[in-house]
C-alpha positions in Angstrom: 85.9 76.0 124.7 89.1 77.6 123.6 90.3 77.7 120.0 93.9 76.5 120.1 96.2 78.2 117.6 99.9 77.3 117.2 102.0 80.1 115.8 104.7 78.4 113.8 107.2 78.8 111.0 110.3 76.6 110.5 112.2 79.8 109.8 113.4 82.0 112.7 113.2 85.7 112.9 109.8 86.1 111.2 107.8 87.5 114.1 106.4 84.4 115.8 106.9 85.5 119.3 106.0 89.1 118.6 102.8 87.9 117.0 102.0 85.5 119.9 102.5 88.1 122.6 100.8 91.1 120.9 97.9 89.1 119.5 97.3 87.6 122.9 97.4 91.1 124.5 95.1 92.6 121.9 92.4 89.9 122.3 92.7 90.1 126.1 92.1 93.9 125.8 88.9 92.9 123.9 87.7 91.0 127.0 88.6 87.6 125.6 90.1 85.0 128.0 93.5 84.2 126.6 96.3 81.8 127.5 99.7 81.9 125.9 101.8 78.8 126.1 105.5 79.3 125.5 107.0 76.2 123.9 110.2 77.8 122.8 113.3 77.0 125.0 114.5 80.5 124.4 111.6 81.7 126.6 111.3 85.0 124.6 107.5 85.0 124.9 107.9 84.6 128.7 110.2 87.6 129.0 108.2 89.7 126.6 105.2 89.2 128.9 107.1 90.6 131.8 108.0 87.3 133.5 111.6 86.4 134.5 112.3 83.1 132.8 115.2 82.5 135.3 112.9 82.4 138.3 110.2 80.0 137.5 108.6 77.6 140.0 106.8 75.6 137.3 107.0 75.8 133.6 105.8 74.0 130.5 108.8 71.7 130.8 107.5 70.3 134.1 104.1 69.8 132.6 105.4 67.9 129.5 108.2 65.9 131.1 107.3 65.5 134.8 103.5 65.4 134.4 103.1 68.4 136.7 99.6 69.7 137.2 99.1 72.3 134.4 97.2 74.6 136.7 100.4 75.0 138.8 102.2 76.3 135.7 99.7 79.0 134.8 100.7 82.6 135.6 97.7 84.9 135.9 99.6 88.1 136.3 101.4 89.3 133.1 102.1 92.6 131.5 99.6 91.7 128.7 96.5 90.9 130.9 96.6 87.3 129.5 97.5 84.1 131.3 100.9 82.5 130.6 102.5 79.1 130.8 106.2 80.1 130.8 109.3 78.4 129.4 113.1 78.6 129.7 116.2 76.8 128.8 115.1 73.7 130.7 112.9 72.9 127.8 116.0 72.3 125.6 116.4 68.8 127.0 112.7 68.0 126.7 112.9 66.7 123.2 115.2 63.9 124.2 113.2 63.1 127.3 110.0 63.1 125.3 111.3 60.1 123.3 110.8 58.0 126.4 107.0 58.3 126.2 104.8 56.1 124.0 102.4 58.9 123.3 105.0 61.7 123.1 103.2 63.7 120.4 100.1 64.2 122.6 101.6 65.3 125.9 100.6 68.9 125.4 97.2 68.2 123.9 96.3 66.0 126.9 97.5 68.6 129.3 95.6 71.5 127.7 92.4 69.4 127.6 92.1 70.0 131.4 91.9 73.8 131.0 90.6 74.3 127.5 87.1 75.3 128.8 88.6 78.1 130.8 89.7 80.2 127.8 88.4 81.6 124.5 91.9 81.4 122.8 95.0 79.5 123.6 98.1 80.5 121.6 101.2 78.3 121.4 104.6 79.9 120.6 106.6 77.3 118.7 110.4 77.0 118.3 111.8 77.8 114.9 112.2 74.1 113.9 110.2 71.0 113.4 111.1 69.1 116.5 109.0 67.2 119.0 108.0 70.4 120.8 106.6 71.8 117.5 104.9 68.5 116.8 103.3 68.6 120.2 102.0 72.1 119.5 100.6 71.1 116.2 98.9 68.0 117.6 97.3 70.1 120.3 96.2 72.9 117.9 93.1 73.4 115.9 95.0 75.5 113.5 98.3 77.0 112.6 98.9 80.8 112.2 102.0 81.4 110.0 103.9 84.7 110.4 105.8 85.3 107.2 108.4 88.0 106.4 108.0 89.2 102.9 111.4 88.2 101.6 112.9 86.2 98.7 112.6 82.6 100.1 109.3 83.1 101.9 107.1 81.2 99.5 109.4 78.2 99.4 109.5 78.0 103.2 105.7 78.4 103.4 105.2 75.5 101.0 107.4 73.3 103.1 105.5 74.2 106.2 102.1 73.5 104.6 103.4 70.1 103.5 104.4 69.4 107.1 100.9 70.5 108.3 99.3 68.2 105.7 101.5 65.3 106.9 100.6 65.8 110.5 96.9 66.1 109.7 97.0 62.8 107.9 99.0 61.1 110.7 97.9 62.5 114.0 95.6 65.5 113.9 93.0 65.2 111.1 91.3 68.5 112.0 94.5 70.6 111.7 94.3 73.4 109.3 96.1 76.7 108.4 94.4 79.5 110.4 96.0 82.2 108.3 99.2 83.6 106.8 100.3 86.9 108.4 102.7 89.2 106.6 105.2 90.7 109.1 108.0 93.2 109.1 106.5 94.7 106.0 108.2 97.7 104.4 106.1 99.4 101.8 109.2 101.2 100.4 110.8 97.9 99.6 109.8 96.6 96.1 110.6 93.0 97.1 108.2 93.2 100.1 105.4 94.4 97.8 106.1 91.8 95.2 106.2 88.9 97.7 103.0 90.2 99.4 101.2 90.1 96.1 102.5 86.7 95.3 101.2 85.4 98.6 97.7 86.8 97.9 97.8 85.4 94.4 98.8 81.9 95.6 96.9 81.6 98.9 93.9 84.0 98.5 91.8 84.3 101.6 94.3 82.4 103.8 96.3 85.7 103.8 95.2 88.1 106.5 94.2 91.5 105.3 96.1 93.0 108.2 99.8 93.6 107.5 102.3 94.0 110.4 104.8 96.8 109.4 108.4 97.2 110.5 108.1 99.4 113.6 110.7 100.5 116.1 108.3 100.6 119.0 107.2 97.0 118.2 110.8 95.9 118.3 111.6 97.8 121.5 108.6 96.6 123.5 110.0 93.1 124.4 113.1 94.5 126.1 110.7 96.3 128.5 108.7 93.1 129.1 105.6 94.5 127.6 103.3 94.0 124.5 103.4 97.0 122.2 100.0 98.2 123.2 101.2 98.6 126.8 104.5 100.1 125.7 103.2 102.6 123.2 99.5 102.2 122.3 99.8 104.9 119.6 102.5 103.0 117.6 101.6 101.6 114.3 102.8 98.2 115.5 100.3 98.2 118.4 97.5 99.3 116.2 98.3 96.7 113.6 98.0 93.8 116.1 94.7 95.3 117.4 93.5 95.3 113.8 94.6 91.7 113.4 92.7 90.7 116.6 89.6 92.4 115.2 90.0 90.6 111.9 90.4 87.3 113.7 87.3 87.9 115.8 85.2 88.8 112.8 86.4 85.7 110.9 85.5 83.5 113.8 82.1 85.1 114.2 81.4 84.6 110.5 82.5 80.9 110.7 80.4 80.3 113.8 77.4 81.9 112.1 77.8 79.8 109.0 78.2 76.6 111.0 75.2 77.5 113.1 73.0 78.2 110.1 74.2 75.1 108.3 73.3 73.0 111.4 69.9 74.7 111.7 69.2 73.9 108.1 70.2 70.3 108.5 68.1 70.0 111.7 65.1 71.6 109.9 65.4 69.3 106.9 65.7 66.2 109.1 62.8 67.3 111.4 60.5 68.2 108.5 61.2 65.0 106.7 60.5 62.9 109.8 57.6 64.7 111.5 56.5 67.6 109.3 56.9 69.9 112.3 58.3 73.5 112.1 61.7 74.3 113.4 63.2 77.5 114.6 66.3 79.1 113.4 69.3 79.4 115.7 71.1 82.7 115.7 74.6 83.7 116.8 75.1 86.8 118.8 77.6 89.1 117.1 79.8 91.1 119.4 81.1 93.4 116.6 84.8 93.1 116.2 85.1 96.7 115.0 83.6 98.0 118.2 85.9 95.8 120.2 88.9 97.2 118.4 87.8 100.8 119.1 87.2 100.0 122.8 90.6 98.4 123.2 92.4 101.3 121.5 90.7 103.8 123.8 91.9 101.8 126.8 
Protein backbone atom coordinates (compact mmCIF):
# COMPACT_ATOMS: atom_id res chain seq x y z
CA UNK A 1 0.00 0.00 0.00
CA UNK A 2 1.32 3.40 -1.00
CA UNK A 3 2.77 5.91 1.38
CA UNK A 4 1.00 9.18 0.59
CA UNK A 5 3.11 12.31 1.00
CA UNK A 6 1.84 15.84 0.47
CA UNK A 7 4.54 18.32 -0.50
CA UNK A 8 3.42 21.59 1.00
CA UNK A 9 4.46 25.02 2.16
CA UNK A 10 2.20 28.03 2.53
CA UNK A 11 4.96 30.12 0.95
CA UNK A 12 5.45 30.01 -2.80
CA UNK A 13 8.72 29.71 -4.68
CA UNK A 14 10.39 27.29 -2.28
CA UNK A 15 10.71 24.31 -4.63
CA UNK A 16 7.51 22.34 -3.98
CA UNK A 17 6.87 21.41 -7.59
CA UNK A 18 10.56 20.88 -8.35
CA UNK A 19 10.77 18.52 -5.39
CA UNK A 20 7.58 16.70 -6.31
CA UNK A 21 8.60 16.02 -9.90
CA UNK A 22 12.25 15.18 -9.27
CA UNK A 23 11.66 13.03 -6.21
CA UNK A 24 8.95 11.10 -8.07
CA UNK A 25 11.29 10.55 -11.02
CA UNK A 26 14.18 9.50 -8.77
CA UNK A 27 12.09 6.91 -6.92
CA UNK A 28 10.65 5.64 -10.20
CA UNK A 29 14.23 5.17 -11.45
CA UNK A 30 14.79 3.02 -8.36
CA UNK A 31 11.99 0.72 -9.53
CA UNK A 32 9.35 2.11 -7.19
CA UNK A 33 5.76 2.49 -8.37
CA UNK A 34 5.09 6.21 -8.11
CA UNK A 35 2.04 8.40 -8.70
CA UNK A 36 2.22 12.19 -8.72
CA UNK A 37 -1.05 14.06 -8.08
CA UNK A 38 -1.00 17.67 -9.23
CA UNK A 39 -3.31 19.66 -6.94
CA UNK A 40 -2.04 23.10 -7.93
CA UNK A 41 -4.24 25.01 -10.43
CA UNK A 42 -1.06 26.38 -12.03
CA UNK A 43 -0.41 22.87 -13.37
CA UNK A 44 3.35 23.31 -13.18
CA UNK A 45 3.98 19.72 -12.08
CA UNK A 46 1.92 18.56 -15.05
CA UNK A 47 3.97 20.62 -17.52
CA UNK A 48 7.27 19.67 -15.86
CA UNK A 49 6.33 16.02 -16.41
CA UNK A 50 6.01 16.58 -20.15
CA UNK A 51 2.20 16.78 -20.27
CA UNK A 52 0.34 19.61 -21.99
CA UNK A 53 -2.01 21.00 -19.34
CA UNK A 54 -4.11 22.70 -22.03
CA UNK A 55 -5.09 19.40 -23.62
CA UNK A 56 -6.40 17.17 -20.84
CA UNK A 57 -9.28 14.75 -21.22
CA UNK A 58 -9.60 14.18 -17.48
CA UNK A 59 -7.83 15.85 -14.59
CA UNK A 60 -7.88 15.99 -10.80
CA UNK A 61 -10.62 18.64 -11.12
CA UNK A 62 -13.06 16.15 -12.66
CA UNK A 63 -12.18 13.62 -9.96
CA UNK A 64 -12.76 16.03 -7.08
CA UNK A 65 -15.75 17.95 -8.42
CA UNK A 66 -17.55 15.68 -10.88
CA UNK A 67 -16.79 12.36 -9.22
CA UNK A 68 -15.02 11.05 -12.32
CA UNK A 69 -13.37 7.63 -12.06
CA UNK A 70 -9.84 8.29 -10.82
CA UNK A 71 -8.50 5.59 -13.13
CA UNK A 72 -9.58 7.74 -16.10
CA UNK A 73 -7.44 10.63 -14.84
CA UNK A 74 -4.18 8.69 -14.52
CA UNK A 75 -1.59 9.26 -17.24
CA UNK A 76 0.89 6.40 -17.42
CA UNK A 77 3.27 7.96 -19.96
CA UNK A 78 5.30 10.87 -18.58
CA UNK A 79 8.85 12.09 -19.04
CA UNK A 80 9.66 10.94 -15.52
CA UNK A 81 8.59 7.27 -15.76
CA UNK A 82 5.99 7.85 -13.03
CA UNK A 83 2.21 8.02 -13.31
CA UNK A 84 0.47 11.40 -13.13
CA UNK A 85 -2.95 12.81 -12.33
CA UNK A 86 -2.70 16.21 -14.04
CA UNK A 87 -4.16 19.62 -13.24
CA UNK A 88 -4.79 22.92 -14.96
CA UNK A 89 -6.57 26.22 -14.44
CA UNK A 90 -9.95 24.46 -14.20
CA UNK A 91 -8.96 23.59 -10.67
CA UNK A 92 -9.12 27.26 -9.68
CA UNK A 93 -12.91 27.08 -9.35
CA UNK A 94 -12.78 23.81 -7.44
CA UNK A 95 -12.45 25.40 -4.02
CA UNK A 96 -15.78 27.19 -4.37
CA UNK A 97 -17.47 24.10 -5.79
CA UNK A 98 -16.07 21.93 -3.00
CA UNK A 99 -18.06 23.99 -0.51
CA UNK A 100 -21.21 22.30 -1.82
CA UNK A 101 -20.10 18.91 -0.47
CA UNK A 102 -20.69 17.77 3.10
CA UNK A 103 -17.45 15.77 3.26
CA UNK A 104 -15.44 18.20 1.15
CA UNK A 105 -12.19 17.64 3.08
CA UNK A 106 -12.13 13.94 2.17
CA UNK A 107 -12.83 14.01 -1.57
CA UNK A 108 -9.20 13.33 -2.50
CA UNK A 109 -8.64 10.74 0.23
CA UNK A 110 -11.71 8.77 -0.84
CA UNK A 111 -10.62 8.86 -4.48
CA UNK A 112 -7.04 7.76 -3.76
CA UNK A 113 -8.30 4.87 -1.62
CA UNK A 114 -9.34 3.12 -4.85
CA UNK A 115 -5.79 3.05 -6.26
CA UNK A 116 -3.56 3.19 -3.20
CA UNK A 117 -2.60 -0.48 -3.41
CA UNK A 118 -1.25 0.04 -6.94
CA UNK A 119 1.69 2.21 -5.84
CA UNK A 120 4.60 2.41 -3.43
CA UNK A 121 4.55 6.21 -3.19
CA UNK A 122 1.93 8.84 -3.98
CA UNK A 123 3.09 12.47 -3.97
CA UNK A 124 0.66 15.38 -3.91
CA UNK A 125 1.84 18.76 -5.18
CA UNK A 126 -0.05 21.37 -3.15
CA UNK A 127 -0.83 25.00 -4.01
CA UNK A 128 1.10 27.65 -2.06
CA UNK A 129 -1.79 28.50 0.24
CA UNK A 130 -3.95 26.87 2.87
CA UNK A 131 -7.16 26.40 0.89
CA UNK A 132 -9.54 23.47 0.50
CA UNK A 133 -7.24 21.86 -2.07
CA UNK A 134 -4.36 21.85 0.41
CA UNK A 135 -6.67 20.64 3.17
CA UNK A 136 -7.81 17.80 0.89
CA UNK A 137 -4.18 16.88 0.27
CA UNK A 138 -3.34 16.90 3.98
CA UNK A 139 -6.42 14.84 4.83
CA UNK A 140 -5.39 12.28 2.22
CA UNK A 141 -1.72 12.18 3.23
CA UNK A 142 0.15 10.09 5.75
CA UNK A 143 2.73 12.83 6.08
CA UNK A 144 3.89 16.24 4.88
CA UNK A 145 7.24 16.93 3.24
CA UNK A 146 8.14 20.60 3.66
CA UNK A 147 10.55 22.19 1.15
CA UNK A 148 12.14 25.23 2.72
CA UNK A 149 14.37 27.87 1.20
CA UNK A 150 17.06 28.91 3.66
CA UNK A 151 16.10 32.55 4.00
CA UNK A 152 15.23 35.10 6.68
CA UNK A 153 11.55 34.29 7.35
CA UNK A 154 11.84 30.53 6.79
CA UNK A 155 11.58 29.47 10.43
CA UNK A 156 8.56 31.67 11.07
CA UNK A 157 6.72 30.22 8.07
CA UNK A 158 7.67 26.70 9.07
CA UNK A 159 6.31 27.19 12.58
CA UNK A 160 2.98 28.34 11.14
CA UNK A 161 2.83 25.32 8.83
CA UNK A 162 3.55 22.90 11.67
CA UNK A 163 0.78 24.54 13.71
CA UNK A 164 -1.57 24.01 10.76
CA UNK A 165 -0.58 20.36 10.50
CA UNK A 166 -1.19 19.91 14.23
CA UNK A 167 -4.65 21.45 13.93
CA UNK A 168 -5.57 19.22 10.99
CA UNK A 169 -4.25 16.18 12.82
CA UNK A 170 -6.48 16.93 15.78
CA UNK A 171 -9.51 17.71 13.64
CA UNK A 172 -9.56 15.36 10.65
CA UNK A 173 -6.40 13.25 10.22
CA UNK A 174 -4.98 12.01 13.54
CA UNK A 175 -2.14 10.08 11.89
CA UNK A 176 -0.79 13.07 9.96
CA UNK A 177 2.85 13.90 10.68
CA UNK A 178 5.78 15.84 9.27
CA UNK A 179 7.69 13.51 6.95
CA UNK A 180 10.70 15.77 6.81
CA UNK A 181 12.03 19.27 6.17
CA UNK A 182 14.00 19.72 2.96
CA UNK A 183 16.45 22.57 2.52
CA UNK A 184 16.18 23.85 -1.06
CA UNK A 185 17.90 26.45 -3.26
CA UNK A 186 20.85 26.31 -0.91
CA UNK A 187 23.85 28.50 -1.67
CA UNK A 188 26.86 27.60 0.47
CA UNK A 189 28.47 30.95 -0.42
CA UNK A 190 25.63 32.76 1.30
CA UNK A 191 26.15 33.24 5.04
CA UNK A 192 22.40 33.57 5.61
CA UNK A 193 21.73 30.20 3.96
CA UNK A 194 24.31 28.55 6.20
CA UNK A 195 22.96 30.21 9.35
CA UNK A 196 19.32 29.32 8.61
CA UNK A 197 20.34 25.76 7.75
CA UNK A 198 22.05 25.41 11.12
CA UNK A 199 19.06 26.95 12.91
CA UNK A 200 16.79 24.39 11.26
CA UNK A 201 18.98 21.51 12.43
CA UNK A 202 19.16 22.94 15.94
CA UNK A 203 15.39 23.44 16.14
CA UNK A 204 14.06 20.36 14.35
CA UNK A 205 16.85 17.79 14.60
CA UNK A 206 16.21 14.56 12.71
CA UNK A 207 13.18 16.02 10.93
CA UNK A 208 15.65 17.87 8.68
CA UNK A 209 16.86 15.75 5.77
CA UNK A 210 20.60 15.31 5.51
CA UNK A 211 20.31 15.89 1.77
CA UNK A 212 20.41 19.54 0.72
CA UNK A 213 19.11 20.70 -2.66
CA UNK A 214 21.50 23.33 -4.07
CA UNK A 215 20.78 26.20 -6.40
CA UNK A 216 21.41 24.74 -9.83
CA UNK A 217 20.89 26.12 -13.33
CA UNK A 218 20.11 22.70 -14.83
CA UNK A 219 17.52 22.05 -12.15
CA UNK A 220 15.85 25.37 -12.96
CA UNK A 221 15.98 24.78 -16.73
CA UNK A 222 14.56 21.25 -16.75
CA UNK A 223 10.83 22.13 -16.30
CA UNK A 224 10.84 24.31 -19.43
CA UNK A 225 11.82 21.18 -21.36
CA UNK A 226 9.09 19.12 -19.68
CA UNK A 227 11.59 16.83 -17.99
CA UNK A 228 12.81 16.01 -14.49
CA UNK A 229 16.44 17.02 -14.00
CA UNK A 230 17.76 13.46 -14.17
CA UNK A 231 16.35 13.11 -17.70
CA UNK A 232 17.49 16.58 -18.73
CA UNK A 233 21.05 16.38 -17.38
CA UNK A 234 21.71 13.39 -15.13
CA UNK A 235 25.21 14.65 -14.34
CA UNK A 236 23.93 17.91 -12.83
CA UNK A 237 24.27 18.46 -9.09
CA UNK A 238 20.52 19.08 -8.91
CA UNK A 239 19.68 15.68 -10.39
CA UNK A 240 22.18 13.95 -8.11
CA UNK A 241 20.80 15.77 -5.07
CA UNK A 242 17.28 14.46 -5.68
CA UNK A 243 18.59 10.95 -6.25
CA UNK A 244 20.35 11.25 -2.91
CA UNK A 245 17.12 12.44 -1.31
CA UNK A 246 15.26 9.47 -2.74
CA UNK A 247 17.91 7.15 -1.34
CA UNK A 248 17.68 8.82 2.06
CA UNK A 249 13.90 8.48 2.03
CA UNK A 250 14.07 4.78 1.11
CA UNK A 251 16.61 4.10 3.84
CA UNK A 252 14.48 5.92 6.40
CA UNK A 253 11.37 3.99 5.38
CA UNK A 254 13.26 0.69 5.55
CA UNK A 255 14.51 1.46 9.05
CA UNK A 256 11.03 2.49 10.22
CA UNK A 257 9.53 -0.67 8.76
CA UNK A 258 12.20 -2.80 10.41
CA UNK A 259 11.61 -1.13 13.77
CA UNK A 260 7.84 -1.56 13.49
CA UNK A 261 8.27 -5.18 12.44
CA UNK A 262 10.63 -5.98 15.31
CA UNK A 263 8.36 -4.23 17.80
CA UNK A 264 5.37 -6.22 16.57
CA UNK A 265 7.36 -9.45 16.72
CA UNK A 266 8.39 -8.69 20.30
CA UNK A 267 4.80 -7.93 21.30
CA UNK A 268 3.57 -11.12 19.63
CA UNK A 269 6.30 -13.13 21.33
CA UNK A 270 5.50 -11.68 24.75
CA UNK A 271 1.78 -12.27 24.33
CA UNK A 272 2.26 -15.79 23.01
CA UNK A 273 4.74 -16.75 25.73
CA UNK A 274 2.49 -15.38 28.43
CA UNK A 275 -0.53 -17.29 27.20
CA UNK A 276 0.89 -20.58 25.96
CA UNK A 277 4.59 -20.76 26.77
CA UNK A 278 5.26 -21.56 23.12
CA UNK A 279 8.25 -20.28 21.15
CA UNK A 280 7.78 -17.71 18.43
CA UNK A 281 9.85 -16.82 15.44
CA UNK A 282 11.22 -13.42 14.61
CA UNK A 283 9.89 -11.60 11.58
CA UNK A 284 12.44 -9.97 9.32
CA UNK A 285 12.26 -7.20 6.76
CA UNK A 286 14.07 -7.58 3.47
CA UNK A 287 16.36 -4.59 2.93
CA UNK A 288 16.77 -3.53 -0.70
CA UNK A 289 19.71 -1.28 0.08
CA UNK A 290 19.02 2.35 -0.73
CA UNK A 291 22.66 3.08 -1.61
CA UNK A 292 22.67 0.36 -4.28
CA UNK A 293 19.43 1.73 -5.68
CA UNK A 294 20.90 5.21 -5.95
CA UNK A 295 23.98 3.91 -7.77
CA UNK A 296 21.84 1.91 -10.20
CA UNK A 297 19.60 4.89 -10.93
CA UNK A 298 22.57 7.18 -11.64
CA UNK A 299 24.09 4.62 -14.01
CA UNK A 300 20.85 4.55 -15.96
